[in-house]
C-alpha positions in Angstrom: -0.2 -0.1 0.0 1.7 3.4 -1.2 0.3 5.5 1.6 0.9 3.8 4.8 4.6 2.3 3.3 5.3 -1.4 2.7 5.5 -2.3 6.5 2.0 -2.3 7.4 -0.1 -4.9 8.2 -3.6 -6.2 6.9 -5.1 -5.1 10.8 -3.3 -1.6 10.5 -4.5 -0.7 6.8 -8.5 -2.4 7.8 -8.5 -0.1 10.7 -7.3 2.7 8.0 -9.6 2.3 5.7 -13.0 1.6 8.3 -11.5 4.8 9.7 -11.5 6.7 5.9 -15.0 4.9 5.4 -16.4 6.2 8.1 -16.1 9.9 8.1 -18.7 10.5 4.3 -21.1 8.3 6.8 -20.9 10.7 9.7 -20.9 13.8 7.0 -24.5 12.5 5.5 -26.1 12.0 8.8 -25.3 15.6 10.1 -26.4 17.6 6.9 -29.7 15.1 6.6 -30.2 16.0 10.5 -29.6 19.7 10.0 -31.7 20.2 6.8 -34.4 18.2 8.0 -38.0 20.2 8.4 -41.3 20.3 7.8 -44.0 22.5 8.0 -47.8 21.2 8.6 -50.8 24.0 8.0 -52.2 22.5 10.9 -49.2 21.6 13.3 -46.7 24.4 12.4 -43.1 24.3 11.6 -41.0 20.9 12.5 -37.0 22.0 12.7 -33.7 20.1 13.8 -33.2 22.6 16.3 -36.8 21.4 18.2 -35.0 17.7 19.2 -32.2 17.1 21.5 -32.2 13.7 20.8 -31.1 15.2 17.5 -29.2 17.8 18.4 -27.6 14.9 20.6 -26.7 12.7 16.9 -25.6 15.3 15.5 -23.2 16.6 18.3 -21.3 13.1 18.9 -21.5 12.3 14.6 -19.6 15.4 14.0 -17.3 14.5 17.0 -16.4 10.9 15.8 -15.7 11.6 12.3 -13.5 14.1 12.9 -11.2 11.9 15.2 -12.3 9.4 12.6 -10.2 11.4 10.1 -7.8 12.4 13.0 -7.3 8.8 13.7 -6.9 7.8 9.9 -4.0 10.9 9.1 -2.3 10.2 12.2 -1.9 6.2 11.4 0.7 7.9 8.8 2.9 9.3 11.7 4.9 6.4 13.4 5.4 8.9 16.7 1.5 8.3 17.4 0.8 4.8 15.8 3.0 3.4 18.5 0.3 5.0 21.5 -2.1 2.0 20.8 -3.7 3.1 24.6 -4.8 6.5 23.7 -6.2 4.7 20.1 -8.1 2.3 22.7 -9.3 5.0 25.3 -10.7 6.8 22.8 -12.1 4.3 20.4 -14.0 2.4 23.4 -15.6 6.0 24.4 -16.8 7.1 21.0 -17.9 4.2 20.0 -20.2 3.8 23.5 -21.0 7.7 22.9 -22.3 6.6 19.6 -24.3 3.8 20.9 -26.3 6.0 23.3 -26.8 8.7 20.4 -28.1 5.8 18.0 -30.3 4.3 21.6 -32.2 7.8 21.8 -32.4 8.6 18.3 -34.0 4.5 18.4 -36.8 5.7 20.6 -37.2 8.9 19.4 -38.4 7.6 16.0 -40.1 4.3 17.7 -42.4 7.2 19.7 -42.6 9.3 16.7 -44.0 6.4 14.1 -45.7 4.7 17.6 -47.1 7.1 19.8 -47.5 6.1 23.1 -51.0 6.0 24.3 -50.7 6.0 27.8 -49.4 9.4 28.0 -51.4 10.1 25.1 -48.6 11.1 22.6 -50.0 10.8 19.2 -48.0 9.3 16.0 -45.9 12.4 14.7 -45.1 10.8 11.5 -48.5 10.6 10.0 -48.4 14.6 10.1 -44.5 14.7 9.2 -44.0 12.0 6.8 -41.3 14.2 5.3 -39.5 15.0 8.3 -38.9 11.6 9.4 -38.0 10.4 6.6 -35.2 12.4 6.6 -34.3 11.6 10.5 -35.0 8.0 9.7 -32.4 8.4 7.0 -29.9 9.8 9.0 -30.3 7.6 11.8 -29.4 4.7 9.3 -26.6 6.5 8.2 -25.4 6.7 12.1 -25.7 2.9 12.5 -23.6 1.8 10.0 -21.4 4.4 11.5 -21.8 2.7 15.2 -21.2 -0.5 13.6 -17.5 0.6 12.1 -17.0 2.2 15.3 -17.6 -0.7 17.2 -15.0 -2.6 14.8 -12.7 -0.2 15.3 -12.7 -0.4 18.9 -12.3 -4.1 18.8 -9.2 -3.5 16.5 -7.8 -1.1 18.8 -8.1 -3.8 22.1 -6.7 -6.2 19.9 -3.9 -4.2 19.2 -3.4 -3.1 22.4 -3.9 -6.3 24.7 -2.0 -8.7 21.8 1.8 -7.4 23.5 0.1 -8.8 26.9 0.6 -12.7 28.2 -1.6 -14.6 29.6 -2.0 -13.9 33.3 -1.6 -17.9 33.9 -0.9 -20.8 31.5 -3.6 -22.4 30.4 -4.4 -26.2 32.0 -2.7 -28.9 30.0 -4.8 -32.2 28.9 -2.9 -33.7 31.7 -4.0 -31.8 34.3 -7.6 -31.5 33.2 -8.1 -35.1 33.3 -6.8 -35.0 36.6 
């Protein structure tokens, strides 16, 4: 591979490409969510700024997209590539933040499509179908980005913990028989 050099392992190549792969999904998710709006003559105007869960998803997507781009570029620099703990911790934290934003947005979409009869919330997507479709598309792109970050979290964990030996020797077959 010309960009990273010839002595780069397949795992490092996969890590680099996944980090680059996730950036357009985050950008598209942000753009679609920011431009989601619909005017309903009966109920009024509905926009991105009206929903805290949507803002949270956009905020987390922006952070994760920027970090993924930074981490992909920093893979060219050998001094940062040796800081496996830094990537491990950051990948873990961002994967969890993306999961929480995905869950919050998923709950919003569930309530928007189904409502909640116990507390007398009606289905909003009956009145705001275009808005709901755009938010659903943004959530779908966010889910793809979350899956990529989960894979990156596993890769970074493997890269950190492969350097350590097992805390004990596994029992041999003779020990297991006794």
